[in-house]
N, C-alpha and C positions, 0 to 999 in steps of 0.2 A: 504494500500500500504506500503510495508516494506522499507520506507525511513525515516531515523532517524537523529536527532542531538545528541542523546546519545544512544549508542548501548545497547539493553536489556541485562540484566544479564545472561539470558539463552544462549546467543550467545557467547560462549567461544572459539569455534573452527568452522572452515568452511573448505571446500575442497580447495578453491582458494581465495586468497586475491589479489585484484587489487588496488595498491596504487596510486591513482590519477584518478579522473573521468573526464579527459580532452577529447580532440578530439579523440585520439586513444583508451584511456581507456574505454570509453563508448561502443565503438565497440567491444572490446575484451570481456567485461563482458556480453554484450547482446548476442554475438555469442556463448559463452560458455553456457549460460543459454538455448539458443535455441537448442544447440546440445544435451543437456541432462538436462531436467527440474529437475532431482533428484540431480544434482551436486549443492552443496551449494557454492555460490559466494558472496563475500563481496567487495564492492567498498568503499574505504575511500577517500573522497574528502575534501580538505582543505577549499574550498569556499562554497558558498550557493547553494541552488537549483536554477535552471534556469526557472522552470515552471511558467506559468501565469505572465510573466513579459513583459509588453508592449515594454520596451526598447530593448528586444531581439526579440520579435515577429515582430515588425515593423522595417524593414531595415534602414530607414532614421534615426532612433534614435541611431544608432551605435555611433554617436559622443559623446553621454553621457558617453561612456566607456573610452574615452580619458582623461576625467577630473581626476586630481590627487585624488579627493575624491571618485572615483568610487569604489564600493565594488565588482564589477565584474572583476576587473583588479588587477594584481600583478605588482609592480614596483620594478625592481632590479637596484640599483644604483652602479656604479663602482667607481674606484679610478680616480683621475685626470690624464689625459693622455696628454703628451706634444704635440703629433702629431695631436691632434684635438683642438689646442688652449688652452690647459690646462684645458679643461672641464672634469667634471665627468659625463659621459653619463648615462642616465636612460633608461632601456629597459623594456617595458611593456610585459606582457604575460597574457593569460587567467587565471582567478582566480575564476572560478565557475564551476558548473556541465556543461559539454560540452566543457570546456576550451575555446580555441581560436575560435572554431566554433560557440560559443554562443555570442561572442562580437566583432568579427573581421569585416572587410569591405566586406566580402562575395565574393570576386573576384575569379572566377573560372579560374585558369590557371594550367596546368599540366607540370610536368617535361618532359624534352626531352628524346628521346630514348638514346642519349648519356649518360644522367645523370644516369639512372638506370644501364646501361651497365658499367659505370665507377666504380661502386662499386665492380665489379669483384668478386662477391660472388654467388655461386651456389644457384639457386632458386630465385634470385633477379634481373635477367636481364629484359630488357623491355618486351620481348616476354613472359617471365614467370610472369610478373606483370600485363599484360593486363587483364587477367581474374578477378583480384581483383579490378582493376580500373573500370571495367564494373560492377562488382558485387555491388559496393557501390552506383551507381547512377541510377536515372531515368532522362535521358537526353532529353531535349526538344529543342536542337539546331541543326544546320546543320552539316553534316559530315557523315562519314561512320559508319555503324552499327557494323562493326567488331572491332572497338576500343571504342565504347560507349555502355552503358547499358541502358535497358529500364524497369527494374524491381527492382532497388535498392532503399534503404530507403532515399537517399539524392536527392532532386530535384535540377536540374540544368536547368536554363532557362534565358531568357532575362528579366524576371519579368513582371510587368504590367505597367511600366512607363519608358519612355526614353525621352531624349531631342534630337530629331532626327536631327534638323538643325545643331547644332555644331558637332554632331556625323558624319554627312555626310561631313561637311567642313573639319574636321580633316582627314578623309579618303582620300579626294581629295587632300589635301595639302601634305600628306605623299607620295602619289603616284607621285607628282611632284619631290620629292627627291629620287625616286627609290624604295619606299617601298609600294608594292601593297597590296590591300585588300585580305585576305585569307578567304576561306569559313570556314575552321576549323583550327585555329592556335594551337589547343590543341590536335591534333591527334598523337603527339609524334614525328612527322617527319617534319611538316611544320615549316618554320622559316623565319626570315628577312622580316617581313611584319606586317600588322595591322589586327585587327578583331573587329567587333561589339561585345561588351562585353557580356559574359554570367556570371551568378552569382549563388551562393548557395541560390537561392530565388525561390519559387514556382511560377508558372504562375499567381497565385492569389495575389502575392506580399508579401509572408510570408517567413521569414528566415528559412532555412533548416539547423539545427545543429544536431550533433550526439547524444546529450542527448535526444532531442525531437524525433528524427527519429528512433533511435535504442533502447535506454535504457528504457524510460518511458513506451512504449507499453509492454515490457517484464515484468516490475515491476508490471503492473496491473494484470498479470495472473500467476506469479510464486512466491510462498512464499519462495522459496529457493534462490532467488536473493535479496540481501540486499544492500542498499546504505546508507552510513553514511556520512552526509555533515557537514561542519563547524568543521572538525577535521583534524589534521595534523599528518601524519606519521613521527615519530621521527627517527626510525631506524628499520632495519630488524634484527630479532632474529635468531641466528644460533645454530645448534647442530653440532659441528665440522664444516664441509664444506657444510652442508645442511641447506638451508633456512627453518625455521620451523614456522615463524609467524612474527608479527610486534609489535612494541610499538607505541602508538599514544596518542595524547592529544587533548583536545578541543582547537580550534583556538582562541587565545586571541583577535583577531580582532572582533570576534562576541560574546565572553564570557567575562564577567567582573569577575576577580578573587575575588574582594571584595564583590560580591553579595552572601549573605549567602544562598539564595534559589537555587543557581546554584551548584549542587553537582558534576558537571563535570569539573569545572574550575580548571586549573593548575594540574590536576591529570593525571599522566602517566599510561595508561592501556595497556594491551597486549591482543592479540587474536591470536590463533594458526591457521596455514594453514597446513592441512594434506597432500596436494598434490603439491601445487605450490604457490609461491609469484611472482607477476608480478608488476614491477615498471613501472608506466606510468605517472610520475609526471612532465614530460617535460624536456626540455634542461637544465633548472636550477635545478628543484626539484630532478630529478633522480640522478645526480652525488652527490648532497649534501646528500641525504639519504644514498647513498652508503658509502660516507666518514664517516658519523656519525655512520655507522654500522661497520666500520673497514675495508672497502674495498676501496683501492686507493693506492696512492704512500706513502710509509712508512714515508718519511720525512715530507710530508704535514700533514699526520695524527698526527704525533708526535708534530709538531709545533702548531696544533690546539688543542692539549690537549687530544687527544684520548689515554687513558692510557693503555688499554689492547693491547696485541700483535695483529697486523693486522690479520684479517680473511683471506685476500688475498692481496698481494702486486701487484696492477695493476696500473702502472704509468699513463695509458691513461685516468683514471677517471678525469673529469673536464677539460681536455685539448681539443685542436682542436675546441674551440668555434668559430663559424662563424655566420655571419649575412649578409644580403645584405645592401649596403650603399645607403641611399636615400637622395635626396634633392627635394624640391617642389618650383615651380616658378609660381607666380600669375600674371594675366593680367587683365587689364580693358577691358570691352567688350561693345558691343551694343546689347547684348542678351536681350530678354524679361524676365520679372520677373518669368514666369512659366518655363523658360529654365535653371534656376539655383536654388539652395537651399538657396541663400543668404538672402532672406526675412525671411525665417524660422530661419536661424542661427543667424541673427541679432535681432530676437524677433519681427519682424514686422508682423508675422502671429501668430494666436492663435493655439497653439498645441492642446489644449483641443478640439477646434472646429474641427480640422483636424481628431482627433481620434474619435470624436462623429459621424462624417460623413463617417469615414473610407476612407478618401481621397486617391486617387490612388498614390499621391506623397509619401505616407508613405512606399510604396513598392519599393522605389528607393534607391540605395546606392551612387548616384551621379557620378558613373563611367560608362561611356557608350562606351569607347574605350580602348583596350589593344594592346600592341605592343611587339614584340621580334625583336631586331634590331642588325645588324652588321655594322661596318664602311666600307666605300669604300676604295679602294687602296690609293686614295689621302688623305683620312682622316688618314689612318695608317701612311703614310709617314710624315704627319704634326705632328704626336705625338712623333717623335724622334726615334733615333736608338735603344735605350733600349726597348721601347715599340714594335718597329717593330720586334725585335728579339723574344720577348715574344709572339707576334701574330703568327709569323712563327711556333714557337714551340707548342703553346697551342690551337690555333684557326684555322689557315689558312686551314688546311686539315681536319678539323672537322666541316664541314658545318652545322651540326646539332646544334652547339653551338652559341647562340646569345651573344652579349657582354653587352647589357643593355635591360631593359624593361621600358616601359612607360605606364602610365594610365592618362586619362584626367578626372579631377574632376570639375564638374560644380558648383563651389562655391569657396569662400575664405575659406580655411580649418582651420584657426586659430580663436581665440576669437576676436570679434570686438573691436577695440581700438579707441581712440579719433581721430586718423589720418585716419581712414578708413571711407570714405564717403559712404553713402547709394548708392547702385548700384548693378550691376551684375558683377560677377567675374568668371574667368576661370583659373584653375590651372593645371599645368602638374607635375605629380609625376614621377621622374626619379630614377631608381635604377639599379645599376650595379650588375651583377651576377658573380659567380665564384671568390670570393675575394681571393687575395693573402695573405691578412692579417689573423692572427689568434690571439685569445685571450684565456682566461681561466676563470674558476669559481671554487672556493674552499671554504670550511668551515673555520671559525675562532673559532668556539665553538663546543665542542664535543656532545652537547645535545640539544641546543636551535635552533629550525627551523627559528626563527626570528632574530638570531644574524647577525651582519654586515657580508658582504661577502668579500672574497678576489677575486675581480672580475675586470677584465680589458677586454674591448671589443676588443682591438687590432686594432680598425678601423684605416685604412690608415697607418698602421705601417710597411708595406712592405718596405724594404730598397731601392728599386729602384723607388718608387713612381708610380707603375703601377696602383694601385687602384685610385689614384688621377687623373692620365691621363685619365682613363675611364670616370670619372665624369666630367672632363673638356670637353671631347668630347660629352657627353650626354647633357651638358648644351647648347652647340652650336647647336646641332641637334634639340633639342626640340624647341628652339627659332626660328629656320628657319621654322619649321612646322607651328607654331602659326602665324608667320608673313605672311603666305600665306593663312590665314583664313579670308575672307572678313568681316564677321559679328563679329567674335570673337575678333579679334585684334584691340584694341584701345590704345595700349601702355602697357609697363610693369609697374607693381605696385612697386614703389620704396620701398626699404626695404625688398623685396623678391627676388631681383636680385643682382648680384655683382655691386658695386658702381664704374662704369667706369668713367674715367675723362670726363668732359663736352665736351672737344674738340676731344674726341676719336670717331672713326668711329663706335665703338660698344656702344656708349652712349645710355642710355635708351630713348625711345621716349616719349616726353611730349605731351599729348593730353588733350582735354577738358573733363576730367572726364568720358571718355567712350562714349562721344557724337560725332557727326559729321561723315562725310564719310571717307572712307579709301580705297585706291587702293592697293591690295596685291602686294608684291614685287616679283621679279623673280630672283634676284641675292642675293647671300649669303653675310653676313657681313664678312669683312676681319679683323681679330684680329691681333694686334701687339704683340710682346713679352711682352710689358707692360700690355696689356689687359689680356694675359694669366696668368700673375702673379697675377692680381686682382682676376681672377676666382679661381686660385689655393688657394689663401688665403681664399677666401669665402668658398670654398669647405671644407677646414680644420676647419674653424670656425663654419660652419653651418651643417655639415653632421650629420645625425640622423639614427636611426634604422628603419627598415621596419617591425619590430616585427616578423622577420623570423629566429629566433635563432635556431641553430641546431649543432650537431656534438660532444657533450661533452662526449659521451660514444660510440665511433665509433665502427661500425661493421667491424672488421679487425683482423688479427692475433695478438696475444699478443706482439710479438716481433716487430710489426709495429705500436704500439701505440693503438691497439684495446682493447675493453672492452668486446664485445660480439662476438659470432660466428654467422654463418649463420642461426642457429636455435634460435637465440636471447638469448642463455644461456650465463651467465657471466663466463668468462674463469676460470676454476678450481673450480667452485662452482656448487652445485646441487640444483635443484628445485627453482632456481632464474632466472627469465626472465626479459628482458626489452622490452618495446613496446611504443616508442614515437619518436619524432624527434631527440632525443639525439643520436640515433644509426646511423644517416646518416653520412657516412664517407667522401663523396665528395658532393659538393653543387649541387643545382638544379636551373634551369632557370625557376622559377615559384614562385608565391605566394605559401606558403608552406602548406596550409590547405589540399589540395587534396593529397599531399604526405603523410601527417600525417594520413589521412583516409585510404589510400592504405596500409600503414604500419599496421594500426589496423586490417584490413581485413586479410592481410597476416599472421600477428602474431596470430590471432585467429585460423586460419587454422593450423598453426604449433602446437599450444597448444592442439587443439582438437585431432589431430593425436597422439601426445605424451601421452595424457591422455587416449588414447584408445577409444575415443568416436566416431570415424569415421568422415569423412569430409561431411559437408552439402553443 
C-alpha cells in the first residue's frame, strides 16, 4: 500500500498534490484517483495514519482526543483577549489522516438552505449542493429521499446504542416550551425544533470518517495514489503565477532531529505537481501555507519576514476567522449508570473488558438529542433594543435561520476532580451560530510551520454585545428545558453554572447529590438585571470553541475580502486550488463536518472537470 512516512526517491513529481489529508482532502484525493487511476496523486498529511486505531474506530473513545497530549489533535493557541476575561483561547483541530472526521464527536447536522444560498456564488446554492450532500452519505435515518443519499461512503445512523429515557424526556420538555420534535431537522429546511440525534456512526457502532471510507479503499488498489503522513507542507512553489509543487519536511512532532538513523529529520524537500496543487490543510493550515508561500497581505508578509516580493497581494488571507461560541452546563441526575458514560469517564469501568466484549456502549458518542432553536417574541424583547434591531435585520424574515443549537451529553464532559462525587450527570452543550465577531490567523515566521501564530479568535468582540446576548438567552432556555425533565433534573452542578446570589430567584438548586424525587416545574425563572450581569460575566469568562473554525480564505471576490473564486482557484494564480472549511464565506447553522465533506465532494467534481477527466 503506497502510504509512507518518507517519500521514495523515485517520486519526484506527480500530477496533483493535495496538501492536507483532512476531512475534505481525503475526499478530493480519492475522487481524483477514482476518476482516472492513471492520474498520479500525492496527499501530504502532517499527522499520523488513522488506520487500526481503537480510539477512532470506537465512538465512545473520542474523549481521548480532547486531552492536550493527544497526537490526533492540533492545538492552536491565540493571544490574550480582553473581551473573554483576558484569556488566551486554544482551538483544537484534527491532526491526523481524516482530520476532524477521525477524532470529532461525530454529530450529524447539516447547514440550512439559507446558509448555502448566503454564499451567493454560482454552483454553491443549496439546490446545487444537494447532489453532493447525497453523494457522500448512506443515510439510515428518517426523512425524504430527495435530500438524502443511500449509496455514499459515509454512514449516517443513530448507531447501536442510545439512552432512550433522557432522550424522550428532553423531547417532551422542549415541546412544553414550543419546540416540537422534527422527523428530519437536517433536511435543509426544517428549523426551530429538536430531533433524535443521528451520527457519523454505522448501524454497527463504528465511526465513519473520510480516510477510512474514501481514501484507504482506493490506496489498496491504485499504485498511482500516494499518501505521505507525518510530514508538513512548508510552502507552495511557484513558477511566476503558476503553482508548480510544494516544499515539505518531516513533522518534528513525530521525528527527532537528533536521531542519527532518521534521514528525514529537519530536511526540507520538494516535489513537483505537473497539473495542480490543492491546499486542504484546514482553516488554520491553509492560510498559513499561503502566507509562507508569499500569498497574502503584503504588510503581514513583510512583518513576518517573508523576504521575497509577494507572489500575490491578497489581503483576505487569514482574515474572517469564525467559530461558533459554546458553553456547557452540567446537572445532577437520577439516571441509571447505563444511561450515562460517567462510570467509564471516571474509571469505574474496565475499558479493556468493554473492548474485549465489544460492548455496545462503545458505539455511543453520548449525544442523543440535537436542536436548532429561535427565540420567541418575548425573548427578543427581553434582550434589549440593540438586539431587537439586529433580529429584525438578520433573522426575523429569514425563518430558515436558527439562533442557537443545543446537544444533550449524557455525562460530565470534563476530567473528574476531587469535588465531583460519583454519580450520573447530564450536560447541555449550547452554541450560538452566525457570530458577529471575527478574528484572524497569520504567520510570524516565514518558514517554520510550528512557529507561534498571530492568532486572535475575536470571540465576543462585536461592539454591540450581540454574541453575548445570544449566549445569555441560550443559557436561560436550556435551563428551562432541563428543569422540566423529571428523571434528569436533580439540580445544577455548581461550578458549571453562573454563580447566582443565594437569595436570587435564579439561585442554583441544592439537592441530595442527585437522589430523591422531583416535581418538574411549569413556570420559567425570572432573572433580574443583576442575574443577567452574572450570566454575562460567566459567558465572557467561560466561552470556548466548538472546534468549528472556518472562513480564513473566503470564497468571494477579491475586492470583498475573498481569496478564492467559485471554482476554488486562488485569485490571480494558476493551478492552485483550495478545498476545506477555510473557503466558507458566511457561517452555517451546523456542526461543520458535513459541510466540510460536501465541500470535498464539490471540489473534487470541479477539479475532475478542469483536468478533463469527466464527472463521475
